[in-house]
VMD Tcl script that draws the C-alpha trace (Angstrom):
set ca {
  {-12.17 -22.41 9.68}
  {-10.07 -24.83 7.66}
  {-8.15 -22.68 5.23}
  {-5.89 -23.66 2.39}
  {-3.40 -21.27 0.86}
  {-2.24 -22.13 -2.60}
  {0.53 -20.79 -4.85}
  {3.16 -21.74 -7.32}
  {5.39 -19.21 -5.52}
  {6.60 -20.00 -2.05}
  {9.88 -20.24 -0.12}
  {12.65 -21.05 -0.66}
  {11.88 -18.75 -3.60}
  {12.33 -15.38 -1.98}
  {10.13 -12.47 -2.62}
  {6.97 -10.61 -1.44}
  {4.52 -13.31 -2.31}
  {6.47 -15.92 -0.36}
  {6.70 -13.54 2.59}
  {2.99 -12.74 2.42}
  {1.83 -16.38 2.36}
  {4.12 -17.35 5.24}
  {3.02 -14.76 7.60}
  {-0.65 -15.13 6.73}
  {-0.35 -18.92 7.42}
  {1.32 -18.21 10.76}
  {-1.18 -15.62 11.85}
  {-4.23 -17.51 10.73}
  {-3.08 -20.51 12.93}
  {-2.36 -18.09 15.73}
  {-5.95 -16.89 15.56}
  {-7.19 -20.49 16.05}
  {-7.90 -21.38 12.35}
  {-6.49 -24.51 10.79}
  {-4.42 -23.22 7.82}
  {-2.30 -25.27 5.44}
  {-0.21 -24.31 2.43}
  {0.11 -26.18 -0.92}
  {3.15 -25.10 -2.91}
  {5.67 -26.78 -5.23}
  {8.97 -28.44 -4.05}
  {12.20 -26.66 -5.03}
  {14.30 -29.71 -4.23}
  {15.74 -28.32 -0.96}
  {12.92 -26.71 0.98}
  {14.58 -26.37 4.37}
  {13.86 -24.47 6.59}
  {10.41 -24.11 5.22}
  {9.31 -27.54 6.23}
  {6.14 -28.15 8.25}
  {3.52 -30.93 8.42}
  {1.11 -28.24 7.22}
  {3.15 -27.16 4.29}
  {2.36 -29.65 1.52}
  {4.62 -29.85 -1.47}
  {3.12 -30.96 -4.77}
  {4.99 -31.03 -8.05}
  {8.43 -29.62 -8.85}
  {9.01 -25.89 -9.24}
  {10.85 -24.46 -12.36}
  {11.77 -20.88 -12.64}
  {10.93 -18.89 -15.79}
  {11.65 -15.35 -16.99}
  {8.73 -13.06 -16.55}
  {8.07 -9.36 -16.06}
  {11.78 -8.45 -15.81}
  {12.02 -10.98 -13.03}
  {11.55 -14.68 -12.54}
  {8.32 -16.57 -11.83}
  {7.63 -20.22 -11.07}
  {5.81 -22.90 -12.88}
  {4.93 -26.20 -11.29}
  {5.20 -29.49 -13.18}
  {4.13 -33.03 -12.31}
  {2.31 -35.67 -14.36}
  {0.38 -36.85 -11.26}
  {-0.48 -33.38 -10.05}
  {-4.22 -33.33 -11.03}
  {-4.92 -36.66 -9.44}
  {-2.88 -35.79 -6.28}
  {-4.51 -32.36 -5.84}
  {-8.05 -33.60 -6.29}
  {-7.46 -36.46 -3.81}
  {-5.99 -33.99 -1.29}
  {-9.03 -31.58 -1.51}
  {-11.55 -34.41 -1.24}
  {-9.93 -35.71 2.03}
  {-9.63 -32.26 3.73}
  {-12.99 -30.47 3.17}
  {-11.65 -26.91 3.47}
  {-13.95 -24.05 4.21}
  {-11.80 -21.59 2.30}
  {-9.28 -22.01 -0.48}
  {-7.11 -18.84 -0.96}
  {-4.99 -18.61 -4.02}
  {-2.04 -16.18 -4.17}
  {-0.43 -14.92 -7.31}
  {-1.78 -14.79 -10.83}
  {-4.82 -16.80 -12.03}
  {-2.66 -19.14 -14.08}
  {-1.22 -22.65 -14.24}
  {-0.50 -24.70 -12.41}
  {-1.52 -25.10 -8.75}
  {-3.99 -22.14 -8.78}
  {-5.72 -23.62 -11.85}
  {-6.19 -27.08 -10.20}
  {-7.27 -25.51 -6.92}
  {-10.13 -23.79 -8.63}
  {-10.94 -26.74 -10.88}
  {-11.46 -29.21 -8.00}
  {-12.60 -26.85 -5.33}
  {-15.93 -27.20 -3.62}
  {-15.05 -24.52 -1.06}
  {-15.33 -20.72 -0.98}
  {-12.67 -19.43 -3.20}
  {-10.48 -16.29 -2.77}
  {-7.60 -14.98 -4.60}
  {-4.96 -12.22 -3.76}
  {-3.32 -10.52 -6.64}
  {0.13 -9.38 -5.81}
  {1.77 -8.30 -9.12}
  {2.18 -5.12 -11.12}
  {2.81 -5.32 -14.78}
  {2.18 -3.28 -18.00}
  {0.56 -6.33 -19.73}
  {0.07 -10.02 -19.30}
  {0.44 -12.05 -22.43}
  {-0.81 -15.08 -20.47}
  {-4.06 -13.48 -19.62}
  {-4.41 -12.29 -23.23}
  {-3.83 -15.85 -24.71}
  {-5.76 -17.83 -22.07}
  {-8.58 -15.38 -21.12}
  {-11.34 -17.55 -22.52}
  {-10.18 -20.59 -20.55}
  {-9.46 -18.54 -17.38}
  {-12.71 -16.72 -17.43}
  {-14.61 -19.87 -16.53}
  {-12.42 -20.31 -13.42}
  {-12.49 -16.64 -12.60}
  {-16.19 -17.05 -12.13}
  {-15.55 -19.67 -9.42}
  {-13.86 -17.02 -7.22}
  {-16.06 -15.65 -4.49}
  {-13.63 -13.01 -3.09}
  {-11.18 -10.90 -4.99}
  {-8.22 -9.29 -3.05}
  {-5.40 -7.01 -4.33}
  {-2.49 -5.88 -2.16}
  {-2.68 -2.37 -3.68}
  {-4.61 -0.24 -6.10}
  {-1.70 -0.77 -8.53}
  {-2.13 -4.60 -8.41}
  {-5.90 -4.19 -8.72}
  {-5.73 -2.02 -11.76}
  {-3.32 -4.38 -13.52}
  {-5.54 -7.40 -13.29}
  {-8.84 -5.52 -13.62}
  {-7.80 -4.76 -17.27}
  {-8.36 -8.47 -18.06}
  {-11.08 -9.33 -15.48}
  {-13.10 -6.09 -14.88}
  {-16.26 -7.88 -13.68}
  {-15.84 -8.06 -9.85}
  {-15.24 -5.93 -6.76}
  {-11.71 -6.01 -5.59}
  {-10.98 -5.59 -1.87}
  {-7.71 -3.86 -1.11}
  {-5.90 -5.67 1.79}
  {-2.30 -4.79 1.93}
  {0.84 -6.68 2.66}
  {1.85 -6.97 6.28}
  {4.84 -6.64 8.44}
  {5.90 -8.26 11.72}
  {6.60 -5.10 13.77}
  {8.10 -7.04 16.62}
  {10.51 -8.88 14.32}
  {11.54 -5.66 12.53}
  {12.35 -2.82 14.89}
  {15.16 -0.37 15.68}
  {16.39 -1.82 18.94}
  {17.56 -5.21 17.52}
  {21.14 -6.22 17.90}
  {23.08 -4.97 14.87}
  {25.55 -7.09 12.84}
  {28.93 -7.12 14.52}
  {31.00 -6.72 11.38}
  {29.15 -3.56 10.43}
  {29.20 -1.76 13.81}
  {32.27 0.33 13.06}
  {31.21 1.57 9.60}
  {29.45 4.87 9.00}
  {27.45 5.63 7.03}
  {25.91 2.46 5.73}
  {23.34 2.19 2.95}
  {21.40 -1.05 2.59}
  {19.93 -2.89 -0.30}
  {17.83 -6.06 0.04}
  {16.45 -7.89 -2.90}
  {16.97 -10.35 -5.72}
  {19.71 -9.60 -8.32}
  {17.45 -9.05 -11.27}
  {16.92 -6.09 -13.60}
  {13.80 -4.65 -12.09}
  {15.26 -4.29 -8.62}
  {17.57 -1.75 -10.11}
  {20.66 -2.48 -8.07}
  {23.03 -1.32 -10.91}
  {21.76 2.30 -10.42}
  {22.70 2.22 -6.73}
  {26.15 0.92 -7.78}
  {26.36 3.78 -10.34}
  {25.40 6.25 -7.64}
  {27.99 5.18 -5.12}
  {31.01 6.99 -6.57}
  {29.17 10.30 -6.04}
  {28.19 9.32 -2.47}
  {31.78 8.48 -1.63}
  {32.92 11.95 -2.81}
  {30.85 13.46 -0.01}
  {31.26 10.61 2.57}
  {34.53 8.77 1.92}
  {33.81 6.07 4.54}
  {30.40 5.11 3.17}
  {29.57 1.46 2.70}
  {26.95 -0.15 0.61}
  {25.67 -3.34 2.13}
  {24.01 -5.71 -0.35}
  {21.83 -8.56 0.92}
  {20.48 -10.92 -1.70}
  {21.46 -13.25 -4.57}
  {20.53 -13.99 -8.08}
  {21.83 -14.64 -11.62}
  {23.22 -11.08 -12.10}
  {25.66 -11.27 -9.17}
  {28.70 -11.84 -11.38}
  {27.55 -8.98 -13.65}
  {27.15 -6.65 -10.69}
  {30.56 -7.56 -9.24}
  {32.22 -6.84 -12.62}
  {30.30 -3.59 -12.83}
  {31.78 -2.08 -9.66}
  {34.40 0.44 -10.45}
  {37.78 -0.34 -8.97}
  {38.01 2.54 -6.62}
  {34.72 1.68 -4.88}
  {35.25 -2.01 -4.45}
  {36.27 -1.65 -0.87}
  {33.10 0.31 -0.21}
  {30.66 -2.51 -1.30}
  {29.90 -5.55 0.84}
  {28.10 -8.41 -0.84}
  {26.43 -10.46 2.01}
  {24.48 -13.04 -0.12}
  {21.32 -14.58 1.28}
  {20.87 -14.15 4.95}
  {18.75 -16.18 7.35}
  {15.23 -14.89 8.40}
  {16.72 -14.37 11.94}
  {19.58 -12.18 10.69}
  {17.62 -10.10 8.13}
  {16.19 -7.65 10.69}
  {19.64 -7.14 12.16}
  {20.89 -5.88 8.74}
  {18.12 -3.32 8.67}
  {18.96 -2.38 12.25}
  {22.65 -1.94 11.25}
  {22.13 0.45 8.39}
  {21.64 4.27 8.40}
  {19.54 4.54 5.19}
  {17.65 1.88 3.20}
  {17.50 2.32 -0.62}
  {15.32 0.58 -3.13}
  {16.10 1.71 -6.72}
  {13.48 -0.60 -8.45}
  {12.81 0.31 -12.00}
  {9.00 -0.61 -11.92}
  {6.80 -3.62 -11.82}
  {6.40 -3.44 -8.11}
  {2.92 -3.48 -6.70}
  {3.65 -2.62 -3.10}
  {7.22 -2.91 -1.64}
  {7.54 -5.13 1.38}
  {11.11 -4.05 1.75}
  {9.91 -0.59 2.31}
  {7.73 -1.78 5.13}
  {10.59 -3.70 6.69}
  {12.68 -0.55 6.60}
  {9.98 1.52 8.07}
  {9.29 -0.90 10.84}
  {13.10 -0.83 11.59}
  {12.94 2.88 11.94}
  {15.13 3.65 8.96}
  {14.83 6.55 6.50}
  {14.24 5.42 2.88}
  {15.46 6.60 -0.51}
  {13.40 4.87 -3.17}
  {12.45 5.25 -6.83}
  {9.26 7.05 -7.56}
  {7.17 4.24 -8.96}
  {3.38 3.66 -8.70}
  {3.72 0.59 -6.43}
  {5.98 2.35 -3.99}
  {3.72 5.43 -3.80}
  {1.04 3.12 -2.21}
  {3.27 2.89 0.98}
  {5.91 5.65 0.85}
  {5.15 9.35 1.11}
  {7.91 11.64 -0.17}
  {9.44 13.79 2.59}
  {7.47 11.80 5.17}
  {9.20 8.43 5.64}
  {11.97 9.16 3.11}
  {12.79 10.67 -0.26}
  {11.93 9.56 -3.85}
  {13.84 9.99 -7.03}
  {13.11 9.39 -10.75}
  {13.58 5.75 -11.71}
  {16.92 4.82 -13.27}
  {18.39 8.33 -12.43}
  {21.55 7.42 -10.52}
  {22.59 11.03 -10.14}
  {19.32 11.92 -8.41}
  {19.67 8.82 -6.30}
  {23.06 9.92 -5.09}
  {21.89 13.47 -4.45}
  {18.96 12.21 -2.32}
  {21.16 9.88 -0.19}
  {23.82 12.60 0.26}
  {21.07 15.15 1.31}
  {19.85 12.79 3.91}
  {23.25 11.94 5.36}
  {23.95 15.61 5.65}
  {20.72 16.02 7.67}
  {20.74 13.57 10.66}
  {17.72 15.22 12.23}
  {15.79 14.66 9.12}
  {16.88 11.03 8.96}
  {15.68 10.50 12.51}
  {12.42 12.18 11.79}
  {11.76 10.02 8.67}
  {12.65 6.89 10.63}
  {10.31 7.68 13.48}
  {7.42 8.47 11.06}
  {8.08 5.27 9.05}
  {7.91 3.23 12.29}
  {4.65 4.84 13.26}
  {3.15 4.06 9.75}
  {4.37 0.49 9.79}
  {2.33 -0.27 12.95}
  {-0.86 0.13 10.88}
  {0.36 -2.77 8.68}
  {1.19 -5.21 11.50}
  {0.34 -8.83 10.36}
  {-2.13 -9.24 13.26}
  {-4.15 -6.35 11.76}
  {-3.84 -7.47 8.16}
  {-4.73 -11.07 8.99}
  {-7.85 -9.95 10.81}
  {-8.90 -7.92 7.68}
  {-8.53 -11.11 5.60}
  {-10.53 -13.15 8.08}
  {-13.24 -10.49 8.16}
  {-13.46 -10.60 4.42}
  {-13.71 -14.40 4.51}
  {-16.66 -14.15 6.88}
  {-18.29 -11.31 4.98}
  {-18.36 -13.34 1.78}
  {-19.45 -16.57 3.51}
  {-22.32 -14.81 5.28}
  {-23.40 -13.09 2.03}
  {-23.36 -16.19 -0.10}
  {-24.65 -18.54 2.65}
}
mol new
graphics top color blue
foreach p $ca { graphics top sphere $p radius 0.5 }
foreach p [lrange $ca 0 end-1] q [lrange $ca 1 end] { graphics top cylinder $p $q radius 0.2 }
display resetview
């Protein structure tokens, strides 16, 4: 099949949606389909440059849902998109992200293909859906297949568009890329224990609570290190927030290459995600599981779709840095439990391998095509 993946959100803007689209694209092509991506340009798009990744319009980041989203702007975008679709004759157009301006809107407006959408987000309410529901409703009716990455994502969007059957197809993970026997990062080899955080520096990722927890962790484990992988507008705030006596225990790595990211997971002893909410799934949890690492994460609905307490790790009440510290210390004092959680996480991650998830998507394409004729 000729398949087009469309989103306003894609690399180099980091996050779960970008990761999902990239690996679905790669695995669809590996299965013999002809997949392309349409996404906006961020100015510097390297290394996400490919003849089958078409950039249309310019991306601008806007605050949304205690995070940042992307809107695509270009005066010639409608004409450019319509001409592109007319010249390619896709069998499937698969939108990712919210049903909203700009690229998803034009994809549906000009599409003569079978249209699918995957909803990735969790949110308490969507002002955009409330304001533009009458306009979006007509384009919602052009969608033939509805997908959500979790029941949390489904329930969020179904409040606004209840008419339709949503198929749950989760995020995936490359279990060969993320695994425990990868070469660790040299500079981290001599440190123990190491707690890893991976994510954008924005409020809902909750990094400040991990920083607040670290003095209590150091009391029990004086050599503990917090390894922070990521970047964002709050970096200066977080650096200023660190208490003086723990500065030597915190390592800000910044953004790392896709090749090095699995090595950071392999280098750590515990992975922690203290997100405050608005997570529909948690790809970082899958990455840690596939790497065979025990997890300490906040007890939020999106994370419950993938992480079982006392199975692959431990959960704590969101925003409770004392409880977070207690859970990490408890695990560090029980290495047998750490190993057990890591092994169970690795076993669970194999069910989410991208080859399996991509086949589920393809099966859904075919099911809808066969039903509609």
